Every structure is written in C-alpha cells, then in structure tokens.
KOLSEMAR-130284 format. One record per residue (C-alpha): residue number from 1; residue in one letter; x, y, z. Coordinates in steps of 0.1 Angstrom, whole numbers, padded with zeros to 4 digits. Each point is the difference from the previous one (the first is absolute). Layout:
% KOLSEMAR-130284
- NUM A X Y Z
...
% end
This chain:
% KOLSEMAR-130284
- 1 M 1436 -0419 -0106
- 2 L -0017 -0007 0033
- 3 G 0026 -0006 0027
- 4 N -0021 -0025 0020
- 5 L -0027 -0006 -0026
- 6 E -0026 0014 0025
- 7 F -0037 -0004 -0006
- 8 V -0019 0032 -0004
- 9 D -0038 0008 0003
- 10 L -0004 0024 -0029
- 11 Y 0029 0013 -0021
- 12 G 0018 0027 0021
- 13 E -0019 -0009 0032
- 14 K 0007 -0026 0027
- 15 G -0019 -0012 0030
- 16 S -0032 0021 -0006
- 17 F -0029 -0025 -0004
- 18 W -0017 -0028 0019
- 19 H 0004 -0030 -0022
- 20 Q -0031 -0019 0008
- 21 T -0027 0022 -0014
- 22 F 0020 0025 -0020
- 23 L -0013 0010 -0034
- 24 Y 0012 0031 -0018
- 25 C -0007 0015 -0034
- 26 E 0017 0028 -0018
- 27 P 0005 0014 -0035
- 28 L 0030 -0014 -0018
- 29 T 0013 0036 -0004
- 30 Q 0000 0008 0038
- 31 R 0032 -0020 0007
- 32 S 0016 -0003 -0034
- 33 E 0000 0037 -0008
- 34 Q 0016 0007 0035
- 35 H 0029 -0024 -0009
- 36 E 0003 0013 -0036
- 37 W -0017 -0031 -0014
- 38 K 0026 -0024 0011
- 39 I -0006 -0024 0030
- 40 H 0031 -0019 0011
- 41 P -0002 -0037 0008
- 42 H -0015 -0007 0033
- 43 R -0026 -0025 0015
- 44 H -0028 -0002 0024
- 45 Q -0007 -0022 0030
- 46 H -0036 -0011 0004
- 47 I -0011 0024 -0027
- 48 T -0013 -0010 -0035
- 49 Q -0001 0027 -0026
- 50 I -0023 0002 -0031
- 51 F 0008 0028 -0026
- 52 V -0027 0008 -0026
- 53 L 0019 0019 -0028
- 54 T -0024 0019 -0023
- 55 E 0023 0022 -0019
- 56 G 0037 0000 -0008
- 57 G 0024 -0029 0007
- 58 V 0028 -0012 0023
- 59 D 0031 -0021 0001
- 60 V -0005 -0022 0029
- 61 Q 0024 -0023 0019
- 62 F -0013 -0030 0019
- 63 D 0029 -0015 0020
- 64 D 0025 -0007 -0029
- 65 E -0025 0002 -0028
- 66 H -0007 0031 -0021
- 67 H -0032 0008 -0020
- 68 R -0011 0029 -0021
- 69 I -0038 0006 0004
- 70 T -0023 0025 -0018
- 71 A -0035 0009 0011
- 72 P -0026 -0012 0006
- 73 A 0014 -0027 0024
- 74 L -0002 -0013 0035
- 75 L 0030 -0009 0020
- 76 Y -0004 -0024 0031
- 77 I 0030 0001 0024
- 78 P -0003 -0022 0031
- 79 D 0019 0006 0032
- 80 G 0038 -0009 0000
- 81 V 0005 0005 -0037
- 82 M 0027 0026 -0009
- 83 H -0013 0026 -0025
- 84 G 0010 0033 -0015
- 85 F -0015 0023 -0026
- 86 D 0012 0024 -0027
- 87 W -0033 0016 -0010
- 88 Q -0006 0020 -0031
- 89 S -0006 0035 0011
- 90 H -0037 0010 0003
- 91 S -0011 -0036 0003
- 92 Q -0034 -0004 0016
- 93 G -0017 -0027 0021
- 94 T -0007 -0011 0035
- 95 V 0020 -0018 0027
- 96 L -0017 -0023 0025
- 97 S 0020 -0011 0030
- 98 V -0017 -0027 0022
- 99 A 0011 -0018 0031
- 100 S 0006 -0037 -0011
- 101 P -0021 -0014 0029
- 102 M -0029 0021 -0012
- 103 L 0005 -0012 -0035
- 104 R 0001 -0036 0011
- 105 Q -0034 0005 0019
- 106 V -0016 0014 -0033
- 107 E 0015 -0029 -0020
- 108 Q -0016 -0025 0023
- 109 N -0034 0018 -0005
- 110 I 0002 -0007 -0037
- 111 G 0018 -0034 0004
- 112 E 0030 0007 -0022
- 113 S 0034 0016 0003
- 114 V 0015 0023 -0026
- 115 E 0036 -0010 0009
- 116 T 0023 -0021 -0022
- 117 L 0032 -0017 0008
- 118 A 0019 0026 -0020
- 119 G -0015 0027 0023
- 120 A -0003 0034 -0019
- 121 F -0019 -0001 -0034
- 122 V -0015 0024 -0026
- 123 L -0033 0000 -0017
- 124 A -0008 0018 -0032
- 125 V -0033 0018 0005
- 126 K -0026 -0003 -0028
- 127 D -0023 0029 -0007
- 128 I -0030 -0018 0015
- 129 Y 0017 -0002 0033
- 130 L 0017 0035 0002
- 131 S -0031 0021 0011
- 132 P -0010 -0025 0027
- 133 L 0036 0000 0014
- 134 Q 0000 0037 0001
- 135 A -0034 0001 0017
- 136 I 0010 -0024 0027
- 137 C 0033 0018 0006
- 138 G -0018 0032 0003
- 139 A -0025 -0014 0025
- 140 I 0028 -0016 0020
- 141 Q 0019 0035 0001
- 142 Q -0032 0019 0010
- 143 E -0009 -0026 0027
- 144 A 0036 -0002 0014
- 145 N 0002 0038 0003
- 146 A -0033 0003 0018
- 147 S -0010 -0009 0036
- 148 S -0033 -0018 -0005
- 149 L -0021 -0026 0018
- 150 H 0013 -0035 -0007
- 151 Q 0029 0012 -0020
- 152 G 0021 -0031 0004
- 153 S -0029 -0023 -0012
- 154 M -0005 0024 -0030
- 155 L 0037 -0001 -0009
- 156 Q 0001 -0037 0001
- 157 A -0031 -0002 -0022
- 158 L 0016 0024 -0026
- 159 L 0033 -0020 0002
- 160 Q -0020 -0032 -0007
- 161 Q -0015 0016 -0030
- 162 L 0035 0008 -0013
- 163 L 0013 -0035 0006
- 164 I -0030 -0015 -0018
- 165 L 0007 0024 -0030
- 166 M 0036 -0012 0000
- 167 H -0010 -0036 -0002
- 168 R -0024 0008 -0029
- 169 M 0029 0016 -0018
- 170 Q 0017 -0034 -0001
- 171 P -0022 -0020 -0023
- 172 A 0022 -0031 0000
- 173 R -0002 -0003 0039
- 174 T -0038 0008 -0001
- 175 E -0007 -0028 -0023
- 176 E 0018 -0024 0024
- 177 G -0027 0006 0026
- 178 S 0006 -0002 0037
- 179 L 0033 -0015 0013
- 180 S 0003 -0037 0005
- 181 K 0009 -0015 0034
- 182 P 0036 -0006 -0011
- 183 E 0003 0036 -0013
- 184 R -0013 0013 0033
- 185 K 0026 -0021 0019
- 186 L 0027 0012 -0023
- 187 R -0011 0037 0007
- 188 Q 0002 -0008 0038
- 189 F 0035 -0015 -0004
- 190 Q 0012 0031 -0020
- 191 H -0013 0023 0026
- 192 L 0016 -0020 0028
- 193 I 0033 0002 -0018
- 194 R -0001 0038 -0002
- 195 L -0007 0001 0038
- 196 H 0024 -0025 0012
- 197 F 0028 -0006 -0026
- 198 T 0027 0015 0023
- 199 T -0007 -0026 0027
- 200 Q 0012 -0028 -0022
- 201 H -0029 -0023 0007
- 202 K 0000 -0034 -0016
- 203 V -0026 -0011 -0027
- 204 A -0017 -0022 0025
- 205 W -0008 0030 0023
- 206 Y -0016 0020 -0029
- 207 A -0020 -0031 -0010
- 208 G -0012 -0004 0036
- 209 Q -0011 0036 0001
- 210 I -0023 -0003 -0030
- 211 G -0012 -0034 0008
- 212 V 0015 -0023 -0026
- 213 S 0028 -0026 0000
- 214 Q 0035 0011 -0012
- 215 A -0004 -0024 -0029
- 216 H -0033 0016 -0011
- 217 L 0015 0035 0003
- 218 N 0029 -0011 -0023
- 219 Q -0025 -0014 -0024
- 220 I -0019 0032 -0001
- 221 C 0031 0020 -0006
- 222 Q 0011 -0022 -0028
- 223 Q -0034 0001 -0017
- 224 Y -0001 0038 -0001
- 225 F 0037 0010 0000
- 226 R 0019 -0030 -0010
- 227 S 0020 0004 0032
- 228 N -0001 -0015 0034
- 229 A -0010 0019 0031
- 230 L 0036 0005 0011
- 231 A 0009 0016 -0032
- 232 L -0029 0026 0004
- 233 I 0014 0008 0035
- 234 H 0035 0004 -0013
- 235 N -0012 0022 -0029
- 236 V -0014 0025 0025
- 237 L 0032 0000 0021
- 238 I 0020 0006 -0032
- 239 S -0022 0028 -0012
- 240 E 0003 0018 0034
- 241 A 0038 -0005 0001
- 242 K 0001 0016 -0035
- 243 R -0021 0030 0013
- 244 Y 0026 0005 0028
- 245 L 0030 -0004 -0023
- 246 I -0014 0023 -0027
- 247 F -0016 0028 0020
- 248 S 0019 0002 0032
- 249 D 0036 0002 0013
- 250 T -0007 -0025 0027
- 251 A 0029 -0023 0007
- 252 V -0004 -0036 -0014
- 253 A 0004 -0014 0035
- 254 D -0028 0022 0013
- 255 I -0023 -0010 -0030
- 256 A 0007 -0037 0009
- 257 E -0010 0006 0036
- 258 R -0032 0019 -0011
- 259 L -0010 -0029 -0022
- 260 G 0004 -0026 0028
- 261 F 0034 -0014 -0009
- 262 N 0021 -0008 0030
- 263 E 0032 -0001 -0020
- 264 P 0010 0025 -0027
- 265 G 0020 -0026 -0017
- 266 Y -0031 -0022 -0004
- 267 F -0020 0030 -0014
- 268 N 0028 0005 -0027
- 269 K -0001 -0036 -0011
- 270 F -0039 0001 0000
- 271 F 0000 0032 -0021
- 272 K 0027 -0012 -0024
- 273 R -0018 -0033 -0005
- 274 H -0031 0018 -0012
- 275 T 0016 0028 -0020
- 276 E 0034 -0013 -0010
- 277 L 0015 0032 0016
- 278 S 0011 0008 0035
- 279 P -0020 0027 0018
- 280 A 0029 0024 -0004
- 281 A 0004 -0007 -0037
- 282 Y -0039 0004 -0006
- 283 R 0002 0034 0017
- 284 R 0029 0011 -0021
- 285 Q -0018 -0012 -0032
- 286 S -0033 0016 0008
- 287 Q 0016 0034 0009
- 288 G 0025 0000 -0027
% end
C-alpha cells in the first residue's frame, strides 16, 4: 500500500525526468525481471505508458479492475490510472513511456485522441499488426538511446506512426471517420475534468472553457453517456476517492481536502450518495 499515494516517474524511480519532452523505451524484461515479474500498484503523473506484449501474459490491475491478458496485446495506460502487473515469467515485449504533453502534441498532428473516458484499455494485436508494431518500437528504442540531429522531431514522428497504427487496430472507430464537433467538445470537457476536478468548478465554468452553453454541454453528455455534465464530474471525483481509499492509508479527512471538499462531513455524504457506503466502510470492504 502506498502511504500517500505518491506519483512516480517510472516504477522504482521518482523525480528523474523532464515531463514535457520525455520519451523512454525499454524491453519489458528490464524492469520486470528486476522486480521478480511483479509490479505493485502505482501510477504516474504526466506520463502515459504503452506496453506491447509479444510473448507470455500478465494479470493486470487498472484501478479496481483486474484483467488476464495473453500475448500478443497492446496495453494503453494514461497518466493518473493506478496499475499493477503480475507478469508470467519470461514474458517479452516493449514498454514505451511518453510525457503526456508530448503525446497530446502528436495527437493534434493526426487530429484524433486515443484516450477514452474509461482511461486504460487493452487491444488484441492481430498478426498483420505485430511486425509493424515491433518495428516501430525497435526504431523508437534505437532513436531514444542515440544522440542524433533532430532527435526530438524523429521521436515524435515515430510516436505518430505508433498512434496511427493503434487507431487502425480499432476498426469500429476507424469506420466512424473523424470526430464530430460534439465529440470534440466532449473530449475537451473530459480533459478539463481531469485537470480541474479538485477545484470544484461548476458546469457553467467548464462550458465556458470549451465555448458552449451549459445546456448544450449537458445535451452532448446525455447523447453520448446518458448522463449530465455534473454526473461526469462526480464520476471522476468518486474514482479518485476510491483510489485513495484502496491504495493508500491517507486519512479520510485528508482525502476530502485533497479532492477540494472544505468539510469532511460533506465528502462523506457525497461518497455515500454515490456508492451507498461511507468512505471508511468502502475502504474496509475493498481491503477485506
């Protein structure tokens, strides 16, 4: 259990990298073997990770969800998502860690984001995509370990190829074509929630930031998620509260303060209204 639920850069390391331009690539075995193939739950701030699993398998935890995955597969884990791994020994693959600001820039270049509201996701890799994925990961690793002219631009170009390949691996999304204007507004809203949910902004503030009326923002949310905008904000708050309760021993009053609640009593009522359990009861149940 993490005492204060601290963010780390890479597993076992803290405070080592510049988060605006950082891109790091390593073999899966490099860190997993060192920790006897078990990586305890942790999370990263401003770093998104992409795992390309080519051999073996893993039991993976994303927040409070567990999945069993066999190769070949791709795992996408955005910043802030709690994750842990229990790898099959001698699994093979590549781990790409990229600064989220750098990832956003590359996403803008191709005009589409790979993020989903659920955060982390897994893609099965068909044979047709396996060799191209390995080739791109190998090129990224070679470039990242070199000191070449225009290295940053080359790494962004290679990352762009990887993201395009990931989109092609999702045929249902590819058939939809480019995002509609409401979908783009929804993505902007989701991104702003992740940045500002602890500030307790009202829906009208978010609507103003993305250039729509509060009523229109609610209409978009109802269309795609059958929930209003406030419910989406509250879902993120509840998810973050659950992370603290499950993975840390932080006092409930301190969790309330970190999430922007002035009164612990109000946080308790808010949490119970959404989960039917008090924070203390939820912690006991999740750890029992």
